[in-house]
Structure formats: C-alpha cells, structure tokens
Backbone bond lengths (Angstrom), bond angles and torsions (degrees), N, CA, C in turn:
res aa  C-N    CA-C-N  psi(-1)  N-CA   C-N-CA  omega(-1)  CA-C   N-CA-C  phi
1 M - - - 1.449 - - 1.519 109.14 -
2 G 1.308 117.93 59.89 1.452 122.80 -174.92 1.503 113.05 -85.86
3 K 1.324 115.13 -150.17 1.455 121.51 -175.15 1.515 112.49 -62.01
4 N 1.328 117.96 -25.99 1.455 119.82 -175.64 1.519 113.29 -89.48
5 R 1.325 117.62 16.80 1.463 119.63 177.34 1.520 109.36 -64.54
6 S 1.319 115.62 151.13 1.464 119.09 -170.80 1.527 112.93 -99.84
7 F 1.322 117.71 39.03 1.447 119.74 176.93 1.520 108.87 -70.17
8 A 1.292 116.83 151.52 1.462 122.06 -179.64 1.525 110.10 -60.97
9 Y 1.340 115.96 147.44 1.463 122.06 -177.96 1.529 111.32 -55.85
10 A 1.306 117.03 -45.05 1.469 120.10 -178.74 1.519 110.93 -63.94
11 D 1.327 117.43 -37.63 1.458 120.40 178.34 1.521 110.93 -67.52
12 R 1.343 117.05 -39.49 1.463 120.63 177.38 1.520 109.69 -62.45
13 A 1.317 117.17 -44.17 1.458 121.45 -179.52 1.525 110.25 -63.20
14 A 1.314 117.29 -42.85 1.468 121.02 178.87 1.517 110.59 -63.89
15 A 1.329 117.53 -36.42 1.459 120.82 178.94 1.522 111.06 -65.63
16 V 1.317 117.34 -34.08 1.460 120.96 179.40 1.523 109.91 -63.52
17 I 1.322 118.02 -49.02 1.466 119.33 -176.96 1.518 112.06 -77.74
18 A 1.331 117.82 -16.35 1.464 119.99 179.10 1.517 111.27 -80.78
19 G 1.336 117.74 -21.22 1.455 120.45 -176.87 1.516 112.45 -94.67
20 P 1.342 117.76 112.83 1.464 119.78 179.82 1.528 112.33 -58.91
21 A 1.343 117.63 -24.61 1.462 120.84 178.86 1.520 111.50 -67.60
22 H 1.318 117.59 -14.76 1.462 122.02 -179.91 1.530 112.17 -88.76
23 A 1.319 118.43 -6.95 1.470 121.10 -178.68 1.525 109.70 -68.56
24 V 1.338 116.51 129.49 1.466 120.74 -177.83 1.521 113.20 -123.18
25 G 1.325 118.47 -6.17 1.459 120.08 -179.96 1.518 112.05 177.64
26 R 1.326 115.10 174.28 1.464 121.23 177.19 1.525 108.15 -137.03
27 I 1.327 115.87 134.21 1.461 121.30 179.10 1.520 107.93 -77.57
28 K 1.326 115.20 118.73 1.458 120.96 -170.95 1.526 113.34 -90.24
29 K 1.332 116.66 -52.39 1.471 118.85 -176.86 1.522 110.16 -164.04
30 A 1.329 115.02 168.30 1.460 121.17 175.54 1.528 108.24 -70.46
31 Y 1.318 115.89 144.54 1.459 120.60 -176.75 1.526 109.90 -138.42
32 G 1.314 116.89 17.76 1.456 122.22 -172.11 1.515 114.64 -65.48
33 T 1.316 114.46 161.53 1.464 121.59 175.64 1.524 108.62 -106.53
34 R 1.327 115.16 150.02 1.459 120.94 -177.02 1.527 110.17 -81.58
35 A 1.316 115.59 132.05 1.466 121.64 178.87 1.529 109.63 -89.94
36 A 1.327 116.04 173.43 1.473 121.86 -178.78 1.526 112.16 -61.26
37 D 1.336 117.31 -30.39 1.470 120.05 -179.73 1.528 112.25 -88.29
38 D 1.341 116.72 18.59 1.467 124.48 176.51 1.532 113.36 66.79
39 T 1.325 118.08 21.63 1.465 121.02 173.25 1.521 108.55 -103.06
40 M 1.306 115.31 156.42 1.470 120.97 178.68 1.520 108.25 -102.24
41 N 1.354 115.84 144.15 1.462 117.39 174.21 1.526 108.93 -80.62
42 G 1.300 117.21 174.18 1.457 121.75 -171.45 1.515 115.90 -95.52
43 E 1.338 117.97 24.45 1.465 119.32 178.48 1.527 109.99 -63.49
44 L 1.330 114.68 142.50 1.461 121.14 -177.30 1.522 110.16 -126.84
45 L 1.322 116.58 142.03 1.461 121.51 173.74 1.524 107.08 -86.80
46 V 1.331 116.14 125.45 1.461 121.72 -175.57 1.523 109.71 -121.40
47 T 1.334 116.89 130.30 1.454 121.97 171.36 1.519 107.45 -82.09
48 L 1.329 117.05 124.50 1.465 121.99 -177.27 1.524 110.27 -96.42
49 Y 1.325 116.17 132.75 1.456 121.29 175.19 1.525 108.81 -85.83
50 D 1.326 116.76 167.09 1.461 121.18 179.18 1.528 112.10 -58.37
51 A 1.333 117.46 -28.02 1.466 121.71 -177.49 1.525 113.32 -79.35
52 F 1.342 117.83 -3.32 1.469 119.74 -179.34 1.525 108.79 -60.65
53 P 1.344 118.35 136.00 1.467 120.47 -178.55 1.525 111.94 -56.58
54 E 1.342 116.12 139.42 1.461 120.45 -178.84 1.518 112.34 -65.20
55 S 1.323 116.71 -38.37 1.464 119.19 176.95 1.528 108.11 -114.88
56 V 1.306 115.64 136.50 1.457 121.31 -176.76 1.527 109.03 -86.28
57 D 1.331 115.88 121.41 1.458 122.48 178.82 1.529 107.71 -106.59
58 T 1.320 116.87 108.54 1.469 120.05 -175.94 1.526 112.65 -75.01
59 T 1.338 117.61 -6.41 1.465 119.36 177.02 1.526 111.76 -89.53
60 E 1.331 116.92 -14.38 1.466 122.06 178.02 1.520 109.06 -105.21
61 P 1.323 118.25 133.84 1.468 119.26 -177.41 1.522 113.10 -81.00
62 L 1.316 114.31 155.21 1.453 121.67 159.45 1.520 104.08 -93.97
63 W 1.320 117.74 164.13 1.461 120.55 -175.70 1.513 110.20 -127.75
64 V 1.322 116.77 149.29 1.461 123.71 169.78 1.521 107.51 -132.38
65 E 1.307 114.90 161.75 1.465 120.01 176.01 1.517 108.64 -103.16
66 I 1.327 115.99 120.89 1.463 122.04 176.63 1.515 107.38 -129.05
67 D 1.325 116.49 122.02 1.472 122.36 -178.64 1.533 111.42 52.62
68 S 1.320 116.42 45.35 1.468 124.59 178.01 1.522 113.85 64.43
69 L 1.312 117.43 18.30 1.463 121.95 177.51 1.520 109.90 -119.34
70 A 1.333 115.89 146.37 1.457 121.35 175.17 1.524 108.70 -81.63
71 V 1.320 116.46 121.43 1.466 122.21 -177.75 1.528 108.16 -115.13
72 P 1.349 117.46 123.89 1.463 119.30 179.36 1.530 111.12 -78.51
73 L 1.328 115.48 140.03 1.463 121.79 176.82 1.525 107.96 -122.93
74 F 1.322 116.37 119.67 1.451 120.81 178.03 1.524 108.75 -97.30
75 I 1.315 116.08 136.88 1.455 122.29 -174.90 1.528 110.10 -81.33
76 A 1.337 115.72 123.93 1.460 121.46 175.21 1.528 109.78 -89.80
77 S 1.340 116.94 -40.14 1.465 120.76 175.49 1.523 108.85 -148.95
78 F 1.344 113.98 149.54 1.464 121.05 -176.37 1.519 107.76 -140.53
79 E 1.346 116.76 120.86 1.457 121.42 179.30 1.528 108.94 -128.12
80 P 1.344 117.68 108.60 1.469 119.89 179.50 1.524 111.40 -62.09
81 K 1.320 115.87 143.38 1.467 122.80 175.43 1.530 106.35 -128.74
82 G 1.312 116.24 88.33 1.457 120.40 -176.34 1.527 109.92 77.76
83 Q 1.337 116.19 -159.84 1.459 120.17 -176.05 1.520 113.88 -89.41
84 S 1.321 116.95 -22.77 1.461 117.55 -172.54 1.527 114.45 -123.38
85 S 1.312 117.62 19.09 1.468 118.85 175.27 1.525 109.84 -152.80
86 A 1.319 114.09 164.71 1.459 121.09 -179.68 1.524 108.53 -156.26
87 V 1.322 115.09 158.19 1.461 121.61 172.29 1.521 105.42 -103.82
88 I 1.332 115.37 122.15 1.461 120.66 -175.21 1.525 109.29 -125.15
89 L 1.324 114.90 138.12 1.459 122.19 171.82 1.523 106.34 -115.42
90 F 1.322 116.68 125.90 1.462 121.88 -178.58 1.524 110.38 -100.92
91 D 1.341 115.56 141.91 1.462 120.43 172.51 1.527 108.58 -55.81
92 D 1.298 117.57 145.50 1.469 125.13 179.43 1.522 113.59 69.94
93 F 1.341 117.85 3.46 1.466 121.70 176.19 1.531 108.18 -133.68
94 E 1.327 116.49 43.44 1.460 121.53 -174.24 1.525 113.45 -77.19
95 R 1.332 118.18 -19.79 1.464 121.18 -179.95 1.527 109.64 -102.17
96 E 1.327 115.35 151.05 1.456 121.21 -176.64 1.531 112.01 -57.13
97 E 1.333 117.23 -41.44 1.468 120.13 -177.58 1.536 110.87 -60.33
98 E 1.328 116.27 -40.05 1.467 120.42 179.55 1.520 111.02 -71.49
99 A 1.345 115.92 -42.46 1.466 121.02 -175.53 1.520 112.69 -68.76
100 R 1.317 117.83 -29.52 1.470 120.56 -177.64 1.531 112.61 -59.34
101 M 1.332 117.52 -29.23 1.465 119.34 -179.99 1.536 112.06 -67.56
102 L 1.333 117.59 -12.84 1.461 121.33 -179.46 1.527 113.08 -92.78
103 I 1.331 117.44 -13.14 1.465 120.77 -176.95 1.535 109.71 -60.83
104 G 1.325 114.65 132.06 1.458 121.59 179.97 1.529 113.49 90.60
105 K 1.310 117.84 -10.18 1.467 121.37 -178.28 1.524 110.44 -76.72
106 V 1.325 115.33 146.87 1.457 121.98 174.14 1.522 107.89 -86.75
107 L 1.327 116.07 136.54 1.460 121.98 176.19 1.521 108.99 -93.80
108 Y 1.320 115.63 138.64 1.463 121.66 179.08 1.526 108.98 -122.93
109 H 1.334 115.03 153.68 1.463 121.32 177.37 1.520 107.78 -137.42
110 E 1.322 116.39 135.86 1.467 121.16 -174.17 1.516 112.91 -61.81
111 E 1.310 118.70 -30.72 1.463 121.57 -176.31 1.515 112.53 -100.70
112 A 1.320 119.41 21.73 1.459 121.24 -171.14 1.518 114.67 -72.99
113 E 1.314 119.50 -20.55 1.454 119.83 -178.49 1.512 109.63 -64.14
114 T 1.324 116.71 129.67 1.455 120.27 -176.46 1.512 112.86 -111.68
115 E 1.302 119.20 -22.64 1.453 120.66 -179.07 1.515 110.25 -89.35
116 G 1.330 115.66 142.61 1.459 120.20 175.76 1.517 111.92 73.93
117 D 1.312 115.54 -167.33 1.454 122.27 -178.48 1.522 109.18 -84.97
118 E 1.320 117.18 120.59 1.461 121.32 -177.51 1.521 112.35 -63.23
119 D 1.345 117.16 -26.73 1.457 120.24 -177.02 1.522 112.76 -79.86
120 E 1.298 118.26 -14.10 1.455 121.82 -175.37 1.524 111.23 -92.90
121 I 1.312 115.24 140.54 1.454 122.24 174.99 1.522 106.49 -105.54
122 D 1.310 118.06 135.96 1.455 121.27 175.75 1.527 107.46 -80.08
123 L 1.332 115.44 95.82 1.460 120.38 -174.42 1.521 113.02 -67.98
124 S 1.324 118.08 -17.24 1.464 119.39 176.95 1.526 110.72 -65.86
125 L 1.332 117.18 -19.73 1.469 120.70 177.24 1.523 112.11 -69.86
126 W 1.342 116.94 -12.87 1.458 121.24 178.88 1.532 112.43 -82.22
127 I 1.329 117.73 -6.35 1.469 119.83 176.49 1.531 107.74 -61.95
128 G 1.321 116.03 129.88 1.459 121.92 -176.63 1.521 112.84 97.84
129 F 1.341 117.84 -11.40 1.460 121.03 177.99 1.520 109.82 -73.08
130 E 1.318 115.70 154.92 1.466 122.43 172.11 1.529 107.40 -90.20
131 L 1.321 117.28 131.80 1.465 121.81 178.98 1.521 108.86 -116.25
132 T 1.338 116.69 128.37 1.460 122.29 179.85 1.517 108.85 -117.27
133 D 1.341 115.68 130.11 1.459 121.00 174.53 1.518 107.60 -80.77
134 R 1.319 116.08 121.74 1.463 121.33 -175.91 1.528 111.44 -62.35
135 A 1.333 117.97 -37.83 1.470 121.16 -175.46 1.525 112.60 -72.46
136 T 1.335 117.05 -46.34 1.467 120.14 -173.94 1.528 113.49 -98.22
137 G 1.331 116.54 -19.41 1.462 119.76 -176.55 1.524 112.99 81.05
138 R 1.326 117.44 -0.18 1.469 120.35 179.04 1.517 110.20 -67.02
139 T 1.322 114.90 140.37 1.458 121.02 -178.37 1.517 109.50 -122.20
140 G 1.341 114.95 137.37 1.452 121.08 177.66 1.514 110.40 -138.16
141 Q 1.321 115.00 176.05 1.461 122.12 -178.37 1.525 108.47 -112.97
142 V 1.356 116.49 129.04 1.468 120.62 176.33 1.522 107.35 -72.17
143 T 1.338 115.99 120.12 1.467 120.95 -176.89 1.517 113.16 -111.93
144 A 1.348 117.54 -15.79 1.467 119.62 -177.38 1.522 110.10 -156.53
145 F 1.332 114.49 159.38 1.459 121.70 172.46 1.523 107.47 -128.26
146 Y 1.331 116.47 127.00 1.457 122.54 179.83 1.527 107.74 -112.04
147 D 1.329 115.69 112.37 1.463 121.58 -174.91 1.522 110.67 -91.58
148 Y 1.328 115.80 69.83 1.455 120.17 176.84 1.525 108.31 -82.88
149 P 1.347 118.26 130.81 1.469 120.46 -178.56 1.534 111.53 -55.24
150 G 1.321 115.20 123.80 1.452 121.34 179.11 1.513 114.77 76.64
151 N 1.327 118.04 -3.31 1.460 121.17 -178.42 1.534 110.66 -148.70
152 P 1.348 118.18 65.22 1.462 119.42 178.98 1.531 110.16 -67.82
153 L 1.325 114.98 137.10 1.463 120.22 -178.06 1.520 110.61 -127.69
154 L 1.328 115.22 146.51 1.460 121.68 170.93 1.517 107.54 -104.60
155 G 1.315 117.22 132.24 1.456 121.07 171.16 1.514 107.57 -87.04
156 V 1.334 116.71 115.65 1.465 121.45 -176.39 1.523 108.54 -119.47
157 E 1.328 116.28 126.87 1.456 120.93 179.86 1.525 109.53 -89.61
158 F 1.342 114.90 114.36 1.460 122.99 174.69 1.522 107.31 -113.99
159 D 1.304 117.75 117.88 1.466 122.99 176.11 1.528 111.83 50.86
160 G 1.331 116.99 43.70 1.461 121.53 175.79 1.518 115.28 82.59
161 H 1.327 118.54 1.59 1.465 121.91 179.64 1.523 109.11 -120.89
162 E 1.355 115.21 136.73 1.456 119.08 178.16 1.529 110.10 -82.59
163 V 1.326 115.20 129.93 1.467 122.70 177.19 1.521 106.58 -116.13
164 M 1.328 117.01 131.90 1.461 121.84 178.89 1.533 108.33 -86.59
165 V 1.330 116.28 115.51 1.459 122.39 -177.07 1.526 108.43 -108.94
166 P 1.339 118.28 124.50 1.466 119.96 176.37 1.527 110.74 -60.93
167 A 1.323 116.50 127.13 1.466 121.95 -178.80 1.516 108.94 -93.49
168 V 1.322 115.62 66.39 1.463 121.37 -177.05 1.524 109.88 -132.09
169 E 1.332 114.36 158.16 1.457 120.06 176.13 1.519 108.37 -63.16
170 G 1.314 116.36 138.96 1.460 121.42 -176.22 1.517 110.88 102.55
171 V 1.339 116.50 -32.23 1.465 120.41 173.53 1.529 108.09 -97.07
172 I 1.334 116.51 -52.64 1.464 120.38 173.65 1.524 105.59 -87.50
173 V 1.329 117.15 110.19 1.466 120.35 -173.51 1.524 113.65 -102.19
174 E 1.324 117.55 -19.67 1.466 121.07 177.50 1.513 108.35 -145.92
175 A 1.326 115.65 142.69 1.462 121.20 174.71 1.514 107.67 -136.30
176 N 1.322 116.49 117.87 1.454 121.56 176.59 1.521 106.19 -110.36
177 E 1.330 115.36 96.11 1.460 119.91 -174.75 1.520 111.87 -69.77
178 R 1.306 117.22 -28.77 1.460 120.47 179.04 1.534 110.95 -68.42
179 K 1.331 117.09 -44.77 1.462 120.99 179.94 1.521 112.07 -87.85
180 R 1.341 116.25 -4.76 1.468 122.97 179.34 1.532 110.51 58.96
181 R 1.344 114.86 50.64 1.465 121.33 -179.29 1.519 110.61 -131.94
182 L 1.331 115.21 142.93 1.452 122.73 174.33 1.518 108.27 -122.84
183 V 1.324 116.12 145.41 1.453 121.84 173.11 1.520 105.96 -119.24
184 A 1.342 116.09 132.45 1.457 120.79 -177.12 1.517 110.69 -129.00
185 E 1.321 115.25 155.66 1.457 122.32 169.23 1.524 105.28 -111.98
186 L 1.335 115.22 89.96 1.463 120.99 -173.03 1.516 110.91 -75.88
187 P 1.340 116.18 141.14 1.463 119.88 177.87 1.527 111.10 -61.47
188 E 1.341 115.64 146.67 1.461 119.98 177.72 1.516 109.80 -59.88
189 G 1.316 116.56 141.62 1.460 121.36 176.92 1.514 114.56 84.31
190 L 1.322 118.66 -1.96 1.458 120.81 -177.62 1.529 112.21 -62.68
191 F 1.324 116.85 -34.21 1.470 120.21 -178.93 1.528 111.72 -73.86
192 E 1.321 117.93 -17.79 1.464 120.51 -179.29 1.521 112.63 -87.19
193 L 1.327 118.70 -10.71 1.464 121.44 -177.99 1.499 112.44 -70.42
C-alpha cells in the first residue's frame, strides 16, 4: 500500500495534516516588502523544522489546515534565512492581506516522514477505525492488526463477530485518517467464513 494507493485526493490531503510527522515548519510573521503603491507583498517568515525538505520543489505543495480542511500552498519564491528559517511567498497569497491569514499555521509536507520506509503505512494505527463495506453498507470496528508476511489482515468486529479483512490495496479502497474511517470492497462470502 505504497505511494500509488488509490485513496481519494481529499483523504490523502487530510492524512497529511492529520499526521504530526508531516509537520515541516510554522509560519511566524509577515515579512513583505513595500511596493511603490504603498502595499506590502505577501512574503512570510517561516520557521523550518528538521523535517523540511532539503530541496524545494515548487511543483509539490506544502499544506496548511484552514477551517479543518487541508489547503495546498504552492511556493512562488523561497529564500533561506540561516539554517532554520526562510522567507516564502506562496501562489495565491501574494498580497499582505491574503498572506496574513496564514500566520501561525503549521506547514505540512506529504513526504516529511524520515524514519523507516516512507512507502509503508503502519496498519496497526487503523485499530479503532470504523470500516464500511462499500457493497453491503455493513459497518464494523477494526479491533486488531495481524502482520502475517505477505498477508496483512485487519480483525474487524461486525455484529459481535470478528471478520479477517485483507489489508491490501483493492480491498481497502479509502482511508480517512482524520475521521478514522476506512472504506473497503470486501470479497463475496467473507462474512460467511
């Protein structure tokens, strides 16, 4: 279930801001310069965490949480200021009035996790999630994770009975880590086992 998993874009974005390991910086204050028409541009001083990407890719967004939603921010300009801060101007936030709404926000990056294999998801974190079968609409609670080599399984309690659900792409089709919900396309006959 690596980078090519087919979770919905909004769910992926929500997972980025829900994971503290994805935090890469915090927007500290406005840092704009005054233009000839007496307006300030939207440059912001950002404190960079150790997890901030070493090279800045302007085609990949950083993320912030605004009104409980993951909002992508694309970098228009990036100027390092020492080792732990930078002045950043984001697309669509070029004016001071727009940029001020970002002050104090934590910046997140999808690839920020540095320990372990970036492609692997710790499926034991899904214990306690609600799992819904897309075909039948049945809903259960994930109560266990069984890490069998080549065959990871989730123990899901449906109506007082544990059902072993394969924790693989194609069966688990959506994961919303923020809402703690999984959507699955369970194989026919799984409830009869």
